C-alpha positions in Angstrom: -24.3 -52.5 0.0 -27.8 -52.5 1.7 -31.1 -51.4 0.1 -33.6 -49.4 2.0 -37.2 -50.7 2.2 -38.6 -47.3 1.5 -40.0 -46.7 5.0 -38.8 -44.2 7.5 -36.8 -46.7 9.6 -33.9 -46.8 7.0 -33.1 -50.5 7.8 -32.1 -53.0 5.2 -34.8 -54.8 3.3 -35.2 -58.4 4.5 -37.6 -59.7 1.8 -36.4 -61.6 -1.4 -37.7 -60.3 -4.7 -39.1 -63.4 -6.4 -40.2 -61.7 -9.6 -37.0 -62.5 -11.5 -37.2 -66.1 -10.3 -40.7 -66.4 -11.6 -39.7 -64.9 -14.9 -36.8 -67.4 -15.3 -39.0 -70.4 -14.4 -41.7 -69.4 -16.9 -39.1 -69.1 -19.7 -37.7 -72.5 -18.8 -41.2 -74.0 -18.8 -41.9 -72.6 -22.3 -38.6 -74.0 -23.5 -39.3 -77.5 -22.2 -42.9 -77.4 -23.6 -41.5 -76.6 -27.1 -38.7 -79.1 -27.1 -40.3 -82.1 -25.5 -42.5 -83.0 -28.4 -39.5 -82.9 -30.7 -37.6 -85.5 -28.6 -40.3 -88.3 -28.8 -39.3 -90.0 -32.1 -35.6 -89.6 -32.7 -35.3 -92.9 -34.6 -37.5 -93.3 -37.5 -38.8 -96.9 -38.0 -41.1 -98.0 -40.7 -43.6 -100.4 -39.0 -44.9 -103.4 -40.8 -48.5 -103.2 -42.2 -51.0 -106.0 -41.6 -53.2 -107.2 -44.4 -56.3 -108.9 -43.1 -57.8 -111.4 -45.5 -61.6 -111.2 -45.6 -61.9 -115.0 -45.8 -60.1 -115.3 -42.4 -62.7 -113.0 -40.8 -65.6 -115.1 -42.0 -64.0 -118.3 -40.8 -63.9 -117.3 -37.1 -64.4 -120.2 -34.7 -67.2 -119.8 -32.2 -65.9 -119.7 -28.7 -66.4 -122.4 -26.0 -68.3 -120.9 -23.2 -68.1 -122.3 -19.7 -70.4 -121.0 -17.0 -69.9 -121.4 -13.3 -72.7 -120.7 -10.9 -72.5 -119.7 -7.2 -73.5 -123.2 -6.2 -70.7 -124.7 -8.3 -72.8 -125.9 -11.1 -70.9 -126.0 -14.5 -72.4 -125.4 -17.9 -70.5 -126.0 -21.2 -72.1 -123.9 -23.9 -75.3 -123.6 -21.8 -75.5 -127.4 -21.2 -75.1 -128.8 -17.7 -71.8 -130.7 -17.4 -69.0 -131.9 -15.0 -65.3 -131.1 -14.6 -64.3 -134.4 -16.3 -66.5 -133.7 -19.3 -65.0 -130.2 -19.6 -61.6 -131.6 -19.3 -62.1 -134.2 -22.2 -63.9 -131.6 -24.4 -61.1 -129.1 -24.0 -58.5 -131.8 -24.7 -60.2 -132.5 -28.0 -60.6 -128.8 -28.8 -56.9 -128.1 -28.0 -55.9 -130.4 -30.9 -57.8 -128.3 -33.5 -56.1 -125.8 -35.7 -57.0 -123.0 -35.2 -58.0 -123.5 -31.5 -61.3 -122.0 -30.4 -61.1 -119.5 -27.5 -62.5 -120.5 -24.2 -64.7 -117.9 -22.4 -65.5 -118.3 -18.7 -68.6 -116.7 -17.2 -68.5 -116.7 -13.5 -71.5 -115.6 -11.3 -70.8 -112.4 -9.4 -70.9 -114.3 -6.0 -69.0 -117.4 -7.3 -65.8 -118.0 -5.2 -62.8 -117.4 -7.3 -61.4 -120.7 -6.5 -64.1 -122.4 -8.6 -63.3 -120.2 -11.6 -59.6 -120.7 -11.0 -60.1 -124.5 -11.2 -61.6 -124.1 -14.7 -58.8 -121.9 -15.9 -56.2 -124.5 -14.6 -58.1 -127.3 -16.5 -58.1 -125.3 -19.7 -54.4 -124.5 -19.4 -53.4 -128.1 -18.6 -55.3 -129.2 -21.7 -53.3 -126.8 -23.9 -55.9 -124.1 -24.6 -54.1 -121.0 -25.6 -56.8 -118.4 -25.3 -58.8 -118.2 -22.1 -60.9 -115.1 -21.3 -63.5 -113.9 -18.9 -66.9 -112.6 -19.8 -68.1 -109.6 -17.7 -70.9 -107.1 -17.8 -69.8 -103.6 -18.8 -70.4 -100.9 -16.2 -73.5 -98.8 -16.7 -73.0 -95.2 -17.8 -73.3 -92.6 -15.1 -71.8 -94.8 -12.4 
């Protein structure tokens, strides 16, 4: 059974009618959009709640700040120091409960090797929290 294309030639139509395909796809899309949010949380779990004691917040320990310049100079809490002094200080601080966090400030042009050495020293001494201080990006960039 052939359909005519409506022109005078009377030949069979060679084009596919995509309108029913588009209709079916839109219906499927709507069905998936409705059912997807319902499938997110099938298992209901009551999560534990954390109660923060106000006294704990006030007793926060100030962090230990280690600065590394481009030239390789080291500063412990803004005082000039050496790797050996940092190692001994971190060894003492690692024994405290709770441990103070260590924050490392590296100059923008400081080779990463120098900063990595300080991180290794902190890890070897048993410091649990080592972080990096950066400058937040300016808005509009």
